[in-house]
N, C-alpha and C positions, 0 to 999 in steps of 0.2 A: 582444434577449435572446441573454447572451454563450453559447460553446460549453461552458462550463460552469456554468450559472446554474440548472441541474435543484434543484428542493426537495428538503429535504433532512429526510424526515419523522421527528416524534417521538426525536429527538437526545436521545441518553442514553449515548452514553463517553463515557469520559474517560482521560484519557492517564493513564498511570504515575508518569513520572517516575524509576524506579527502576532505575538503572542497575546497580545490581549484581544487583536480580533478571533484568535484560537481559542480561548475561553468564554465568547460570546458564543458563537460555531455551537462549542461541547453545551450550552444550555442547553441548543434544540434538540440534543441527543441522539448522535451523527449514529447510526448503527452495522457492524463490522456484519452481514451475512455469507459470500462469501461463493463461488463461483465450482462448480461440476470440473469446469474444463481446465481449473488448476489445481487440482485433485489428485492425486492415483490412490490414498489410503482418506475414506471422507471424514476420519474422526466421529467429533462430533457437532458437526455442523451441522447434521439434519438437512444437508442438499435432496434436493429432485432433481434427476436422478444421482444417488449419492456421488458419483464420480464416475467422470467422463474423459478422463485424461486426451490433453489432447497435444500431439507431438510439436506441436508449432507455439505453447504455450509454457510458459516457464510455472513450474510447479510448487505448492507449499509446501511438499514435502520436502523439497529440496533443501529449504531454509529451515526445517523441522518445526512447523508450525501444525501439527494436526490438535490444539483445542481452542473451542471459538471462544473462549475468554482472554486466552493468550493474545490473538488477533483484534479483540477489540482492544483490550488495553495497549497491545502498539498503535490502534486508529488514535486513540484518542489522548496516545502522548506523541504523535504527531503533530495535531492540532494544540496542546498546548505549551508543545516548543515551534509553533510556528513555520512548522513545515509542510506547509500546503499551498496550492497553486493559487498565483492571483486569476484564475481563469475560474470564472463560476458560471454554473447551471442553475438557474432556478434558487439563489443563493445558496449555491453550495457550493465548494471549492470542489473544481474537476477531480485532483489529484490531493492526494496526502503521504508525506513519506515519512519511512521511519527506519531502526536499524534494528537488526534482531540479534539474540544475546550471541549469535553465533556471527555478528558483526557484517551481517548480509544486507544489505541495503535491500528496503522491500516498495513498494509502493502500492497503495488504492487507490480505486477509478470510483470514481459514482456512477451506481448503476441509473437504471431508468427512473428508477424510483429517487424522489427527493427525499437526501440522506442516508441511502445505503450503500455499502461500499462492498466491493470485493476486492484481494489484493495476492500479489505473486512475486517471489522474487528479483529483484531486477536486473536487463545485461550489464558486466564487466564493462561494455562498448558502449555503456547509455552516458554521457556528461552527465547526468544527476547522479550519477554514485556515487563517483569521485567527490563530489562536493556534499554530498552525502556523509560520508565516511570521513571527511577532512572537519565539519562543520556539525557534526551530532553532539558530541561531547563538550563542545562548547558552549549547548545550551542546556549544562544542569546546571 
């Protein structure tokens, strides 16, 4: 079993691909804040506690993301390319997707605060993982 092979239950997420709406959302300044459950190494994320890796969570460390600026850039790229969910909460997409430099599909989820997200590498068996790998390069 791969480190990214957790089962995805109830796949209902759909990617918008609306780049115009993505640019509008970026005007509202979404922020990547991270989550200590997805970190073994706290990097420069400034989390409290710095890291509390959970055996049930995919870790950002496995995707080589230790810098908050990189995570923020990936979040913004996801919006620019329209890789965010149709589903929204408080006028913010619930999910945003991106592809790391190592070609690892990433998912960011909306936190309780509007406009703040935390992210993690996606499971290999997540149906959206293959879609992101296939379509990310076409959006350049």
